[in-house]
C-alpha positions, 0 to 999 in steps of 0.5 A, spaced: 724 666 158 718 666 162 713 667 156 717 661 152 716 656 158 708 658 158 707 657 151 711 650 151 707 649 157 700 650 153 702 646 147 704 640 151 697 641 155 694 641 148 698 635 146 696 632 153 688 633 152 689 630 145 692 624 147 688 623 153 682 623 148 685 618 143 686 614 149 679 614 151 677 612 144 681 606 144 679 604 151 672 604 149 674 601 142 677 595 147 671 595 151 666 594 145 670 589 142 671 585 149 663 585 150 662 583 143 667 577 143 664 575 149 657 576 147 658 572 141 661 566 144 656 560 145 654 562 152 648 561 156 643 567 156 645 568 164 652 570 162 650 574 156 645 578 161 650 579 166 655 581 161 650 587 158 649 589 165 656 590 167 657 593 160 651 598 161 653 599 169 660 601 167 657 607 162 652 609 168 658 610 172 662 614 167 656 618 166 655 620 173 663 620 175 666 624 169 666 629 164 662 629 158 668 628 154 670 622 157 663 619 156 663 621 149 670 618 147 668 612 150 661 612 146 665 613 140 670 608 141 664 603 143 660 605 137 666 604 132 667 597 135 660 595 134 660 598 127 667 594 126 666 587 129 658 587 131 656 587 124 656 580 119 660 581 113 656 580 107 659 574 104 659 570 110 654 564 110 650 562 117 652 555 119 648 552 124 652 549 130 654 541 129 648 539 134 643 541 130 641 539 123 638 544 118 631 543 116 629 539 110 627 542 104 622 539 100 622 540 092 615 543 091 613 547 086 609 554 087 603 556 083 603 563 082 597 567 083 595 573 079 
């Protein structure tokens, strides 16, 4: 009976470690999404600078106060967030804000020089 409880305890311990690691990855994904969403909004550079300082400060605190697995999971989740939401889609067109007018394009012919 004692060995059965020990085996069950070890199996549950493995599941706990895996669930904890997936949770840390999801937390890193959420932090990355939140930072990118707040950074992309039309805000001042002061707000964006404070946001990045807090973001990297959080990673520095995790680096100094936890084990490498947690830092790796956070970094993996944040990297996934940057790849998923940080990159511009290929068919997305850049539209200038309504306050600015696009520059006028003059119809000039370009002479090719051989």
